[in-house]
N, C-alpha and C positions, 0 to 999 in steps of 0.2 A: 538292439538290434532294428537294422536296416529293412523298411519294409522294401517289397518287391516293386518293380518299376511299374509304371503307370500303364495299362493298355486300352486301347479304345474298346469301349464296353458295347455289347449288343446294340444298348440304346442310347442315342446320344445326349450326351452329358451335356448340362448347364454350363461346365466349365471344372477347371482341377484346380484344388486350393489345398496349402500346405498348410496344418497347423502347428507354430512353433511354443511350446510352454514346457515348462519341467513337471507339472503337476498333472499326475495320470488323470483325475475325475475331472478337471479342465478340458484337459485335449479329447477327453473321450464323449464330455458333454460336447462340445463343440463340433467335434465331426459329426456326431449321431444326429443334433440339429440340423445341420447344413445337409448333410445327408439325404435328409428328408424333403428338400427343395430342389433335387436333380443334380446337386454338386457331387464330384470324384474326391474324396479328401484322402492325405497323407500325411501322417502324424510323425512330428520328432520333438525327442525330449531336451535335447541342449544343440548349440551352435554345429558343433561339430556331423551329428546328424544330419542336422538341415543341411548346412553346406554339400551333404554327400548325396543327399536326394535332390536338391538341385542341379546337380552335376550330371544325376541321371535319366532326370526329368524336365520337362517343359509345363512349368503351373503359369496360372493364370492371376492369382493371387496367394499371398502369404501374410497370416493374420502372427504377427511377433510379439510375444511378450518380451519388454526389453529389460526384462532382470532375470535372467539366466545366471545359470552356477558356474559355466565354463565361458563366457564370453559377455564383453561389454556391449549391450544392446544397438548404441551408435554403429560400432566398429563390425559388431554382424552384419546391421545393415547394408552398410556401402558395401560389405563382399559380397554378400546377395545381390547386392545391384549391380556389382562389375560380373559377376559369373552371369545373371540373367537380367540385362539391361530396361526388358520390357514386364520384368515382374512390378507387377502391382503390391504394396506392402502397406498391413495394416497395424500400426503398434497396438499395443495394449499394454497399460499400467495400471497398476494397481494407487499411485502418488501422485494423480494428476495435477496438486496444488500447486507443486515445487519442480514438476517435471519439464525439460526445455521442448516443449511442442516444436517451437520452431528449428532449434538442431534437427530434429529428425525430419522434418521438412527437407530442410537444407541437404541433410545425406540421402536424400530420395523416397521418406513416405508419403504416402498417399492422403494417409488418412489416420485417426486415431481414434481410441474407443478406449475408456476407465473401465474397470476391474472391481467390482463383478461386472461382467458385461452384459447390457440390457440386448437379449437376446434380435429382440424385434428393431434394435436399433441397429444391430450388427447386420442382420438380413438387407436392409433396407440401404446400407453403405457396399454391402458387395452387390446386389443389383445393381446400384447408381456405375457402380465400377465397371460393371461387365457390359452394362449399354455402352458406356464412354468407352471401351476397348475396341466392341465393334464399331461406333462409329468410325475410331481413329484408323480400323484396320481398311475401313470402306474407305476414306477420305484417300488413303497413302495411296489403296489400289488405283480411285480414277486420277491421284494426281502422278502416279508412275505415269499411268496410260498416255494421261494429257501429254507431259513431258517426253514419250517415243514418239506419240504422233506428233507436236510441234517440232522436234530433231528432225525428223524424216520426211517432215512437208519440206524444213527449211532449207536442208539439203537438195529435194529435189527440184526445189524451186530457181535454187541459185544456180544449179547444174542448167537448167533448162531455161533460165535468163541469159546466163553468160553465152551458150550455145546458140540463140534464137539471135540475139543482139550480133550476132555475127553474120546474118542472115539478110538477104532484103526482101526475100519472098518465104515463104513457110505454109505447110497447111496443117489446120488444125484438126485432130483428128477427135469424135467421139468418145468421150470417157466415160461419161454419168452412166451407170447400166439401169434400167428401168428394172423395178420390181415386178416377178410373174407374177403374182398374186395378183397384185393392184400398182397396171401401169402406170396410171395417171396419176397416184401417191409416190413423191421423193420424200423418202424420208423412215429411219427405224427407229426411232426414240422410243423409250418406254411407253410416255406416253399415247402417243401415235399408234403403236402395236396393237393396245387398249382398245382406242377407238376401232380398227378394223377386225379386233376380234368380234365388237359388238355387230361390226357391218355383215360379219360371217354368220352372226347365231340368226340378228334378224330378219337378212335376205331368205332365209328359208320358212319363212312364216309369211300371213298375207297381211301384219297387221299393218296400221298404220306409225309412221315412224315422225316424229319431231327432230330436226335437227337444229340445236343452238349452237352456238358461238359469234364471238363478236365479228365485225365485219372485218374482211379481208382472210378468214382463214379455209375457206376452199369448202363452203359447206355443198356447192354442186358435184364437186368432184367425190365426195360421200355418197350424194343420191345416187348416183351413178350407178357404181358397182351393187347396190343394194338393189337395186334392178336387176343387171347383167347376171347376178347370181342368182336369182330368183327363176321360179318356174315361169313369169312372165317374159322372161329372156328375150321370146322371138317373136314378143307385140312391143308396139312402138313406145318409148322416153321421151316423154313432151314437157320440156319445161316451160316455167309461166314465170316473169318477173313482175309479182303482184303489185311492187311499187312504183314501176314506171306506167300503168295505166290507170287512168279515171277510173272510176265505177263502171260508168257506163260500157266503154269501152270492153274494160273485162270482162262484164257479165257478157259481152258480145263475142268477144274472142273464146272464152271458155264454155257455155252453153251455146252459142250459136245464133241465128235470130231468123225469122222470117221476112219475104218481101213483104216490104214497105211496113214494117215496124217500127222503124225511126227511119226519120228525114237522111237520106243517103242510101237504103237499105235497098236498092234496085233488084236484088236476085236473093233466094235462100243460101242460107250459107251454115256448112256443119263448124260446130263448133271444138276446142280441142280435147274437151271429154270424147265426144265420140272419135276423134283420131288417135284419142290413148286407148281406145277398146279393147281390154285383154292385159295391156301392158301398165304402164305408170304415169302416175302426171305428177310434177315436182311443182309445187307451188313456192317461190321463194319469197321471201318478205311477206310472209303472209299475215303480220300485226301491222303492216299499212294499209287491212283491207276497212270494207266499214262495216258497218254491222248490219245493213239491209244484204249486202253480198253474203256477210258469215250467214244468215239466215238461209239463206239460198244452198250455199255449199254444206250446210250440217244434213240438209235432207240429202244430198247425194251421199253422205256418208255413213248417215241412216239408214235409208230406205232404197239406197242405189236406184234413185230417181232426178230428174231433171226436164225442166222444161226450157225450148228455146226462147228467146225475145220476141214476143210476140204471139208464141201460142199455147192454146190450152191444153195441149196434148202432153202426158208424162212420156217418156224415153228413159227407156231403161241404161245404167251404167256398171260395166262392168271393170273398172280401175281399182287400182291399189292409189292411195295419196300418201307423199311425201310431201311435209312441209316446213320449212327453213327460216329461223329471224333473227335479228343480231339485238333485238330486244327484250325483256322481259315479258313474257306473257302473264306471268302471276300478278305483274303489276298492274300490267291493262285489266286483267279482269278487275282487280281491287277495284280501278278505277271507272270501272263500267265502259272502259275502250271494246274489250274483246269479250265475246260472248261464252260462260263458265262449260257448255256443255261441250262446246263446240273445241274448245280448249280440251278437254277428257276423250276426246273423239280422235285428236291431234297426236294426243300426248301417249298412244297407249305405247310405246315405246320413244325412249329419247335416246339421245344421242348427243353428247356436247364434245364440241370441237376446243382441244387448247388454243391458245393463244401463242404464238410465236416464241414468245419470253418464254413460256413452261416447257416449250420442246427444243430448246436451243441447242441443241445437240446436233439436229438437224440442219441448223443456217448454212454451213459450209456445205453440205451436197445441195441444198437448195440453190445457193449462191451460183455453186458450179453449173447447175443445171440451167438457171436461167442464163448465165453468163454465156455455154453455150447454145442456146437457143436463138438468145439475139445475135450473137456471133454469124450463125446460118443468115437470118434474117436480113443481116445489114453489111453482110459479106466481109464482115471483119474478123483482124488475126488475133487473140488472144488468147491466151493460155490461163490465164488464174488471176490470183489478187496478190499484194504486197502486205506481209508482216503487218504493215499498219494498218492496212485497212481491213485485215481480218480481226485485231483485236480491237478497234471503232467498231464492228460490226457485233463485235460480243457484249460491247460493254452496253449497247444500246437497247433501247425496251423494247421498239417496234408497235408501236402502238396502230400501224396501220397494216400489222401482219404480214401474210405471206405476199397480200399483193402489193403492199409498201415494198417490200425487198425486191420484187420482180421489178416494179416501174424505177428504183435504186438503180439497178443491177443493168437494164436498158439504158438509162440514161448515162451512166460510166461505159459501158459498151460502144455508146458515139462517140462521146467526149477523150478518151483512153487513144496514147498511141502505144504500139504492139511492144513490149509480149505481155506485157500485164499492166491491169488496172492499180493504179496508183492513189493515194489518198487527195489530190488533186483533182481526182477525177470524179470526187461523190464529191462537191462541195459545200452539198449541205449535210454533212452526216455532223459535221464536228458542232453546229450552232442546235442541230436536232438532237445530237449525244447531251448537251448542256441542258438542255430542259426535260429531255425523258431518258435520265440513265437507267439499264437496267438495275432491279435488287439484286446483289449479289447474294447468290446462294450458299450456305457453309460448305459444299463439296467445291464450289468453284474457287475456291484460295485454298494455297499451303498451308497445311498446318501451324509451322512457324507460326504464320500472322493469324491464325483464328486462333492460339493459344495467346499471342500480345492481345488481342480485340478484347478476350475474356478478361485476362487480369485486368487491363485500364479498364473494363465496364464493372470490375469485382470491385478494383481498389475507390473508384468514383462514387459505388451505391456506398460502400462502408463509409465514410466521408461523407455522404449527406447523411446519411443515417446518424452521423456522431455531429451533424452541426460544423464540421471541418474543424474538429478536435482530435489529434492528431494520435494523443496518449488514449483519448476514448476510443477512438478507430482502431488502434495496435490491439487495445483489449479485447473487439470485439469479434477480429480476425485472428488471437493469438499470436501477434507475431508483434515481434518485439519494435519500440517504439522507433529508436533508430534504423533499422532496416526496412518498416514501413515508410517513414521520411523517403529513407534513398530509394526504394521500390518506385512510389510513387512518382519523385523526381526523373526517374529513369523511362517510365512511360509518360511523360510529358505532361503530367494532370497537374499545371502550372495555372490553370484558370480561377483557381476558388481564392476564398479568401480563408485562409487556414486560420484558427484558434490556436497560437501555439504552444501559449500555456499547458502545464501538464495537467 
């Protein structure tokens, strides 16, 4: 009797599994075991019942006893895959010594297990298959979206280019829409959204904040909204580049000085701490400061007090401090170059900005924004980038991050002829790309290419493990020797010294 169709349960299931076995006790045991782990299980006692269930329901995995009374196991496997091509099938057999595992894989099996089943091994195989199914679905979804965006972009750019080339003059309208919540931030990738969520959280507090990240990631752009979204927003936001000033000049700028405190101090001067009263002081490149300056800054953070240069009178400071660095302060502390107590005072809350290569989804939006801004500045009439430029942009690792991108786009705007920036307008890009290619993520490549890369690595690893012996490698992989050799040849694994003896 065929069981009722699978319906979506109140609680989310880990997956739908069909157990196909002619032995009642085995079916019940497997179903009961897998249901304990959150899987929803149907059972079939023969091939015809299995086909009927597959016809009516969508399953993620089928456990197929290869020896059924009414069906040849391989034939049933092929028919199940024809009905439901994405179904993953694990074959079960009690005769592993003489069973044709390669034939089963060729027919569409994902994996196999011998009977009596080791339940823990079976559970591990199913968990692995479900993880891979999730990754494949996510990859397919991203690839589909990328293909759709690519086709739409190419269509729009082609039509725009044809239209604009027929005109002697044209006006470029502003197209990049700024965020309403963070107008200075260009991007909507997950990594940048995670950063902005932290900004929202910490802005409501009075905590000191340490902003870290590589040079060129835009740390000051993050510091500003922490201030503007805080209760101190009606008071000044004062940025200071600590790395651009000598120790003496930095102390004078920050703390102020009395008349005659040093040569050239002809009048009393308020420091930036006093100017930031009630507001926020942003100390960029804090890792470049001297130990002597760090002692004085620590007193400001601990006691809320400071002295002007040349004065013995303490003054009160009601400020919030946000510091930024592109060096590892932890390493500087270990080397004795940065005070540990100051580090912990600054690092009450930490925000790390991702490099551009880790938020590559924002690259095209940033590129277009910089192009539009440069066009306004230099009165240029450009509408975008050719597909060749975009492809190279996406393949480059951008070690200089957003600042490097901005500089490259600005130079290209000056060099380019309307209506678009072409590859010859970014002459340094090809050379830079060869030196610093971006490491490709799994989600950046099509499924077929990812599968081929995995197979090439797998066969190479098996051969290395077998010291190049084809026969030994085929036994390790449970693939027929002739088929193994042919697959390795098709994958282009030719650079190894195979031991061709059996």
